[in-house]
C-alpha positions as CSV (number, residue, x, y, z in Angstrom):
1,X,-43.2,35.3,-37.7
2,X,-40.9,37.7,-35.9
3,X,-38.0,36.3,-33.9
4,X,-37.9,37.4,-30.3
5,X,-34.5,36.3,-28.9
6,X,-35.2,37.7,-25.5
7,X,-38.6,36.1,-25.0
8,X,-38.6,33.8,-21.9
9,X,-35.0,34.8,-21.3
10,X,-35.2,33.7,-17.7
11,X,-36.2,30.1,-18.7
12,X,-33.4,30.0,-21.3
13,X,-30.8,31.1,-18.9
14,X,-32.0,28.5,-16.3
15,X,-31.9,25.8,-18.9
16,X,-28.3,26.8,-19.9
17,X,-27.3,26.8,-16.2
18,X,-28.8,23.4,-15.6
19,X,-27.1,22.0,-18.7
20,X,-23.8,23.3,-17.6
21,X,-24.1,21.9,-14.1
22,X,-25.2,18.5,-15.6
23,X,-22.1,18.5,-17.8
24,X,-19.8,19.2,-14.9
25,X,-21.5,16.5,-12.8
26,X,-21.1,13.9,-15.5
27,X,-17.7,14.7,-16.7
28,X,-16.1,16.0,-13.5
29,X,-12.4,16.5,-13.1
30,X,-10.3,13.6,-14.5
31,X,-7.4,12.4,-12.6
32,X,-4.9,9.5,-12.8
33,X,-3.8,7.2,-10.0
34,X,-1.5,4.2,-9.5
35,X,-3.0,1.6,-7.1
36,X,-1.5,-1.6,-5.6
37,X,-4.2,-4.3,-6.1
38,X,-4.4,-8.0,-5.4
39,X,-4.0,-10.7,-8.0
40,X,-6.3,-13.8,-8.1
41,X,-5.7,-16.9,-10.1
42,X,-8.4,-19.1,-11.5
43,X,-8.9,-22.2,-13.7
44,X,-5.8,-23.9,-12.4
45,X,-5.5,-27.1,-14.5
46,X,-6.6,-30.4,-12.9
47,X,-3.8,-32.2,-11.0
48,X,-1.7,-29.1,-10.9
49,X,-1.2,-26.6,-8.0
50,X,0.4,-23.2,-7.5
51,X,3.7,-23.5,-5.6
52,X,3.1,-20.2,-3.7
53,X,5.9,-18.3,-5.5
54,X,3.5,-16.4,-7.7
55,X,3.0,-12.6,-7.7
56,X,0.2,-11.6,-5.2
57,X,0.0,-7.8,-6.0
58,X,0.6,-5.5,-9.0
59,X,0.3,-1.8,-9.7
60,X,-2.7,-0.7,-11.8
61,X,-2.7,2.7,-13.5
62,X,-6.3,4.1,-13.7
63,X,-8.0,7.3,-14.8
64,X,-11.4,8.7,-14.0
65,X,-13.5,11.2,-12.2
66,X,-11.6,12.6,-9.2
67,X,-14.3,11.7,-6.7
68,X,-14.6,8.2,-8.0
69,X,-10.9,7.5,-8.3
70,X,-10.1,9.1,-4.9
71,X,-12.7,6.9,-3.2
72,X,-11.3,3.6,-4.5
73,X,-10.5,1.2,-1.7
74,X,-8.8,-2.2,-1.2
75,X,-10.9,-4.7,-3.2
76,X,-12.4,-2.1,-5.5
77,X,-10.0,-3.2,-8.2
78,X,-8.4,-6.6,-8.7
79,X,-6.6,-8.5,-11.4
80,X,-7.8,-11.9,-12.4
81,X,-5.4,-14.3,-14.2
82,X,-6.8,-17.2,-16.1
83,X,-4.4,-20.2,-15.9
84,X,-6.4,-22.5,-18.2
85,X,-4.0,-24.3,-20.5
86,X,-0.9,-23.7,-18.3
87,X,1.6,-26.5,-17.9
88,X,3.8,-27.8,-15.1
89,X,6.8,-25.7,-14.4
90,X,7.3,-21.9,-15.0
91,X,4.6,-20.1,-17.0
92,X,5.0,-16.4,-18.1
93,X,1.5,-14.8,-18.1
94,X,0.9,-11.5,-19.9
95,X,-1.2,-9.0,-17.8
96,X,-3.7,-7.1,-20.0
97,X,-6.0,-4.2,-19.0
98,X,-9.0,-6.4,-19.8
99,X,-8.0,-8.7,-16.9
100,X,-8.6,-5.9,-14.5
101,X,-11.9,-5.8,-12.7
102,X,-12.7,-2.1,-11.9
103,X,-15.8,0.1,-11.4
104,X,-17.5,1.1,-14.6
105,X,-16.5,4.8,-14.5
106,X,-12.8,3.9,-14.0
107,X,-10.6,3.5,-17.1
108,X,-7.7,1.1,-16.7
109,X,-4.6,2.4,-18.5
110,X,-1.8,0.0,-17.6
111,X,-0.7,-2.9,-15.4
112,X,2.7,-3.0,-13.9
113,X,4.5,-5.3,-14.3
114,X,3.3,-6.4,-17.7
115,X,3.9,-10.1,-17.0
116,X,3.9,-12.4,-14.0
117,X,5.7,-15.8,-13.6
118,X,3.6,-18.6,-12.2
119,X,5.0,-22.0,-11.2
120,X,2.8,-25.0,-11.2
121,X,3.5,-28.4,-9.9
122,X,1.8,-31.8,-10.0
123,X,-0.2,-32.7,-6.9
124,X,0.9,-35.7,-4.9
125,X,-0.3,-37.5,-1.8
126,X,1.4,-39.5,1.0
127,X,0.5,-40.9,4.4
128,X,2.3,-39.3,7.4
129,X,2.3,-40.1,11.1
130,X,0.2,-38.1,13.6
131,X,2.1,-36.4,16.4
132,X,-0.4,-35.6,19.2
133,X,0.1,-32.3,21.1
134,X,-0.5,-32.4,24.9
135,X,-0.7,-29.2,26.9
136,X,-0.2,-28.9,30.7
137,X,0.8,-31.4,33.4
138,X,-1.2,-34.0,35.3
139,X,-2.2,-33.7,38.9
140,X,0.6,-34.1,41.5
141,X,1.6,-37.7,41.9
142,X,0.4,-38.6,38.4
143,X,2.2,-39.0,35.1
144,X,1.4,-39.5,31.4
145,X,2.1,-43.1,30.5
146,X,1.1,-43.1,26.9
147,X,-0.4,-40.8,24.2
148,X,-2.2,-42.5,21.3
149,X,-3.7,-41.1,18.1
150,X,-6.5,-43.0,16.3
151,X,-5.8,-43.3,13.4
152,X,-2.0,-43.1,13.8
153,X,-1.6,-41.7,10.2
154,X,-3.4,-39.2,7.9
155,X,-3.2,-38.6,4.2
156,X,-1.8,-35.3,3.1
157,X,-1.6,-33.6,-0.3
158,X,0.4,-30.8,-2.0
159,X,3.1,-30.1,-4.6
160,X,5.2,-33.2,-5.2
161,X,8.4,-31.3,-4.3
162,X,7.1,-30.6,-0.8
163,X,6.2,-34.2,0.0
164,X,9.3,-35.5,1.8
165,X,10.2,-38.0,4.5
166,X,10.0,-36.7,8.0
167,X,6.8,-34.7,7.5
168,X,4.3,-35.2,10.4
169,X,0.8,-34.1,11.1
170,X,0.3,-32.2,14.4
171,X,-3.0,-32.2,16.4
172,X,-4.6,-29.4,18.3
173,X,-3.4,-29.4,21.9
174,X,-5.2,-31.6,24.3
175,X,-5.3,-30.0,27.8
176,X,-4.4,-32.4,30.6
177,X,-3.5,-29.8,33.4
178,X,-4.5,-31.2,36.8
179,X,-6.0,-34.4,35.3
180,X,-5.7,-37.7,37.2
181,X,-7.4,-40.1,34.8
182,X,-7.5,-40.9,31.1
183,X,-8.3,-37.9,28.7
184,X,-9.9,-38.6,25.3
185,X,-10.6,-35.8,22.8
186,X,-11.5,-35.5,19.1
187,X,-9.2,-32.9,17.7
188,X,-8.3,-31.4,14.3
189,X,-5.1,-32.2,12.5
190,X,-2.8,-29.9,10.5
191,X,0.6,-29.7,8.8
192,X,3.2,-27.0,9.5
193,X,4.0,-26.5,5.8
194,X,1.4,-24.0,4.4
195,X,1.6,-25.5,1.0
196,X,0.5,-28.9,2.2
197,X,-3.0,-29.9,3.5
198,X,-4.6,-32.8,5.3
199,X,-6.9,-34.8,2.9
200,X,-8.3,-37.4,5.3
201,X,-9.2,-37.8,8.0
202,X,-9.1,-34.2,9.2
203,X,-9.8,-35.1,12.8
204,X,-8.4,-37.8,15.1
205,X,-9.1,-39.2,18.5
206,X,-6.3,-38.6,20.9
207,X,-6.1,-40.7,24.1
208,X,-3.8,-39.6,26.9
209,X,-3.3,-42.3,29.5
210,X,-2.7,-40.8,33.0
211,X,-1.7,-43.0,35.9
212,X,-0.2,-42.8,39.4
213,X,3.4,-42.0,39.3
214,X,4.6,-45.4,40.5
215,X,2.4,-47.2,38.0
216,X,3.7,-44.8,35.3
217,X,7.3,-46.0,36.0
218,X,6.3,-49.6,35.5
219,X,4.5,-48.7,32.3
220,X,7.6,-47.3,30.6
221,X,7.6,-50.3,28.2
222,X,4.0,-49.5,27.2
223,X,5.0,-46.0,26.3
224,X,7.8,-47.4,24.2
225,X,5.3,-49.6,22.4
226,X,3.3,-46.6,21.7
227,X,6.2,-45.1,19.7
228,X,6.9,-48.4,18.0
229,X,3.3,-48.6,16.6
230,X,3.6,-45.3,14.7
231,X,1.7,-43.0,17.1
232,X,4.9,-40.9,17.5
233,X,6.2,-39.1,20.6
234,X,3.7,-36.6,22.1
235,X,4.4,-32.9,22.1
236,X,3.9,-32.1,25.8
237,X,4.2,-28.5,27.1
238,X,2.9,-26.5,30.0
239,X,1.5,-23.0,29.5
């Protein structure tokens, strides 16, 4: 059979063109990029807690199609560090490229720095007094005679080194502006130290006793008793 190289030449050229376009579409132009990405930690051993001194971001060096790499956004890539088996104190963790979660068409070349230091502490608990927060001022001729939290203490938890004497739990502000009678509210409780947290209860009932001014003067002893029973001095402020 005779060979006819130019038979159906149009179809052959079209197939070649389509193949070339497909190759460019698949391969594209490869570029490299260094991206700052967040670090997440998982599998923290039981009864241990991060102190908050760990590395939160690292630089990841990636390569891939220019369109894919240029469109990477915050959250597209992240580094996940497994803390299983870590011990109390300082831990040096090696960062490997296989710890990087990235889109399928992106190749991870390197992580900088190559290691992170993670400090873990044992978790402790302790009861602390509740300091109710009161906002505003009573109606003219009236005063606050006593502020009580029920319960008067809550249990907090966190790294043992952060649990010290003098810590107090603070409530959401209870508004008393213009009030001339008792105010009772159920409010949330928190701790100023971000590494500590309230375990239980997370809400308390705050009662603000408001009385006529003359009666308030005679009730000074009652207010003193409120401090003595562990309710603490109220945080009163006007906006």
